[in-house]
C-alpha positions in Angstrom: -16.8 -7.3 8.0 -15.0 -10.3 9.5 -12.5 -9.4 12.2 -8.8 -9.8 11.2 -6.1 -10.1 13.8 -3.4 -7.9 12.3 -0.7 -9.4 14.6 -1.4 -12.8 13.3 -1.4 -11.5 9.7 2.2 -10.3 10.2 3.2 -13.2 12.3 4.3 -11.1 15.3 3.4 -10.8 19.0 1.5 -8.0 20.6 4.7 -6.7 22.1 6.5 -6.3 18.8 8.6 -3.2 18.3 8.1 -0.8 15.3 11.3 -2.2 13.9 10.0 -5.8 14.1 6.7 -4.7 12.5 8.5 -3.1 9.6 10.7 -6.2 9.1 7.8 -8.6 9.2 5.8 -6.4 6.7 8.7 -6.2 4.2 9.3 -9.9 4.4 5.6 -10.9 3.7 5.1 -8.1 1.2 7.8 -9.5 -1.0 6.5 -13.1 -0.6 2.9 -12.3 -1.6 3.6 -9.4 -4.0 1.0 -9.6 -6.9 3.8 -9.1 -9.5 5.6 -12.2 -8.2 2.3 -14.3 -7.9 0.4 -13.2 -11.0 -2.0 -16.2 -11.1 -2.5 -16.6 -7.4 -5.7 -15.0 -6.1 -4.9 -15.9 -2.5 -1.6 -14.1 -2.8 -3.4 -10.8 -3.8 -5.8 -11.2 -0.8 -2.9 -11.9 1.6 -1.0 -8.9 0.2 -4.0 -6.6 0.9 -4.3 -7.9 4.4 -0.6 -7.4 5.0 -0.8 -3.8 3.8 -3.8 -3.2 6.0 -2.1 -4.7 9.0 1.0 -2.6 8.5 -1.1 0.5 8.0 -2.7 0.0 11.5 0.2 -1.4 13.5 2.8 1.0 12.3 0.7 3.9 13.4 0.9 4.3 17.2 -2.5 5.8 17.6 -4.3 3.3 15.4 -2.4 0.4 17.1 -3.5 1.7 20.5 -7.1 1.7 19.5 -6.7 -1.8 18.0 -5.1 -3.2 21.2 -7.9 -1.7 23.3 -11.0 -2.4 21.3 -10.1 -5.3 19.0 -12.7 -5.8 16.3 -14.3 -2.5 17.2 -11.1 -0.5 17.0 -12.3 1.6 14.1 -15.2 2.9 16.2 -13.1 3.6 19.4 -14.3 7.2 19.7 -18.0 6.2 19.2 -17.4 3.4 21.8 -16.1 5.8 24.4 -19.0 8.2 23.7 -21.5 5.4 24.0 -19.9 4.2 27.3 -20.0 7.7 28.7 -23.6 8.2 27.7 -24.6 4.9 29.2 -23.0 5.8 32.5 -24.7 9.1 32.6 -28.1 7.6 31.8 -27.6 5.1 34.6 -26.6 7.8 37.1 -27.7 11.3 35.9 -26.2 12.9 39.0 -22.7 12.0 37.8 -22.0 9.3 40.5 -20.0 6.2 39.9 -21.2 3.8 37.2 -23.6 1.3 38.7 -22.2 -2.2 38.7 -25.7 -3.6 38.7 -26.0 -3.1 34.9 -25.3 -6.3 33.1 -22.6 -6.6 30.4 -25.3 -7.9 28.1 -27.3 -4.6 28.3 -24.3 -2.5 27.4 -23.4 -4.9 24.6 -26.8 -4.5 23.2 -26.5 -0.7 23.4 -23.2 -0.8 21.7 -24.5 -3.2 19.0 -27.4 -0.8 18.3 -24.9 2.0 17.8 -22.8 0.1 15.3 -25.1 -2.0 13.2 -26.4 -4.7 15.5 -30.1 -5.3 16.1 -30.1 -5.8 19.9 -32.3 -4.1 22.5 -32.2 -0.4 22.4 -33.7 0.4 25.9 -36.8 1.9 24.4 -34.9 3.9 21.7 -35.0 3.3 18.0 -31.9 1.2 17.1 -29.2 2.9 15.1 -27.6 1.0 12.2 -24.2 1.6 10.7 -24.2 2.1 6.9 -22.9 -0.4 4.4 -19.2 -0.4 3.5 -18.5 0.3 -0.2 -15.6 -1.0 -2.3 -14.2 0.3 -5.5 -11.1 0.0 -7.6 -8.8 2.7 -9.1 -6.5 2.0 -12.0 -3.2 3.8 -12.1 -0.1 3.7 -14.3 3.4 3.5 -12.7 4.0 7.2 -12.9 0.6 7.9 -11.2 1.7 5.8 -8.3 5.1 7.4 -8.2 3.8 10.8 -7.1 1.2 12.0 -4.5 -1.8 13.4 -6.4 -5.5 14.0 -6.0 -8.5 12.3 -7.7 -12.2 12.9 -7.6 -14.6 10.1 -7.0 -18.4 10.1 -7.2 -20.0 8.3 -4.3 -23.8 8.4 -3.5 -24.1 11.2 -6.1 -21.5 13.3 -4.3 -18.0 14.1 -5.5 -15.3 13.5 -3.0 -11.7 14.6 -3.4 -9.1 12.0 -2.2 -5.4 12.2 -2.0 -3.5 9.2 -3.3 -0.1 9.0 -1.5 3.1 8.3 -3.4 4.4 4.8 -3.3 0.9 3.1 -3.4 1.3 -0.7 -4.1 -0.5 -2.7 -6.8 -3.3 -4.5 -4.9 -3.2 -2.2 -1.9 -6.4 -1.1 -0.2 -7.0 2.1 1.7 -10.0 3.2 3.7 -11.9 6.5 3.5 -13.9 6.7 6.7 -17.5 7.7 6.6 -17.9 7.7 2.8 -19.8 4.4 2.5 -23.6 3.9 2.8 -25.6 6.2 5.0 -26.4 5.1 8.5 -30.0 4.5 9.6 -31.7 6.3 12.4 -28.7 8.5 13.1 -26.2 5.6 12.9 -22.7 6.2 11.5 -22.0 6.0 7.8 -20.1 3.0 6.4 -16.6 3.3 5.0 -15.2 3.4 1.5 -12.5 0.8 0.7 -10.4 1.6 -2.4 -8.2 -1.0 -4.1 -5.5 0.1 -6.5 -4.6 -1.7 -9.7 -1.3 -0.5 -11.1 -0.5 -1.4 -14.7 2.9 -2.7 -15.7 5.4 -0.4 -17.3 6.7 -1.6 -20.6 10.4 -1.1 -19.7 10.5 -1.0 -15.9 9.7 -3.6 -13.3 8.8 -2.6 -9.8 9.4 -4.7 -6.7 8.5 -2.8 -3.5 10.5 0.5 -3.6 13.1 -0.8 -6.1 13.0 -0.6 -9.9 14.6 -2.8 -12.4 15.2 -2.1 -16.1 17.3 -3.3 -19.1 19.5 -0.7 -20.9 20.8 -1.4 -24.4 24.5 -0.7 -24.9 26.2 -0.6 -28.3 29.2 -2.9 -28.7 31.7 0.0 -29.2 30.7 1.8 -26.0 30.9 -1.5 -24.1 34.4 -2.2 -25.4 35.9 1.3 -25.3 33.8 2.9 -22.6 31.9 6.2 -22.8 28.9 8.0 -21.6 25.2 7.2 -22.0 21.9 8.8 -21.0 19.3 6.8 -19.2 15.6 7.6 -18.6 14.4 7.2 -15.0 11.0 8.1 -13.5 12.6 11.3 -12.1 14.2 12.3 -15.4 17.3 11.7 -17.5 20.5 10.6 -15.9 24.0 10.6 -17.5 26.2 7.5 -16.7 29.8 6.7 -17.4 30.4 3.2 -18.9 33.6 1.5 -18.0 35.7 0.1 -20.8 35.3 -3.7 -21.5 31.8 -3.8 -19.9 30.4 -7.3 -20.1 26.9 -8.2 -21.2 24.6 -8.6 -18.2 26.6 -6.2 -16.1 24.4 -4.6 -13.3 24.6 -1.1 -12.1 22.7 0.3 -9.1 21.6 3.9 -9.0 20.8 4.8 -5.4 17.7 6.9 -4.7 16.5 6.6 -8.3 13.9 3.9 -7.6 10.3 4.1 -6.6 8.8 6.4 -4.0 8.5 5.1 -0.4 4.9 5.0 0.6 3.7 8.2 2.2 7.2 9.5 2.5 7.8 12.4 0.1 11.5 12.7 -1.0 12.4 9.1 -0.1 13.1 6.6 -2.8 14.3 3.1 -3.4 17.0 2.1 -5.9 17.1 1.6 -9.6 19.0 -1.4 -11.0 20.2 -1.3 -14.6 21.2 -4.4 -16.5 23.3 -3.8 -19.6 22.3 -5.6 -22.8 25.0 -5.3 -25.3 23.7 -5.0 -28.9 25.7 -6.7 -31.6 26.0 -4.4 -34.7 24.2 -5.4 -37.9 24.4 -4.4 -41.5 28.2 -4.1 -41.4 30.1 -2.8 -44.3 32.9 -4.9 -45.9 35.4 -2.6 -44.3 33.9 -3.1 -40.8 33.8 -6.9 -41.3 37.4 -6.9 -42.3 38.4 -4.9 -39.2 36.5 -7.4 -37.0 38.3 -10.3 -38.8 41.6 -8.6 -38.2 40.8 -8.2 -34.5 39.8 -11.8 -34.2 43.3 -12.9 -35.4 45.2 -10.6 -33.0 
């Protein structure tokens, strides 16, 4: 797969702090979110790269490997083993690594370990297995909670955990579950993209949720109490007297799950839609007429 510089993807420098990485990710995720760019294929691709970059750079261990090994960061452990093996084969007695070995020879050895076809110093070249891609479809409630699913890959069932807060269009990697390597080479990886269907009444933007709540005219004028459905259950709300149409109310902590952070949620914003009563009786119409003259 083509090398992607995650620092460039997020538009930050290599000395960026975790706070700066988080801020850059949030800004770009909102800009390229598939729900805000429904007909833009490039936006979906950018969004996937943004999530992948954040996944690596926000993890100290993964970021360290990326900084040290660049395009080969995912094979850092194999790289170190190959390096150690190469040194031992050059000097079996455990002395210092010989500086007479050319960089090209070691590069060939490394390439043979991870899918290249270079010289193998008399050994049969090892080839890395093919990467697989697949797509999983979820509804909003599926993405709201951490849960497990079973996939069949190469005739084998694998149990995966889908973390809460997964985004529409996001891609995660399952190492070693792609195509089988050849001649003892490492297996490829499995890349899973998630397609999350829209909810009929709730719109999601990042960790925040937005919905419209119908409010009858009498409760809007006089005030009262209503029950609202949220993803975490029913909530009772007090409505102030003389509430206007389009009034917005924010319920903190009643939004969507934060990715991979159990118990952390965004906010839920309600917008009141006042319903005008219909099929009024003559008496009700007379009362409204009387009110209009006061």
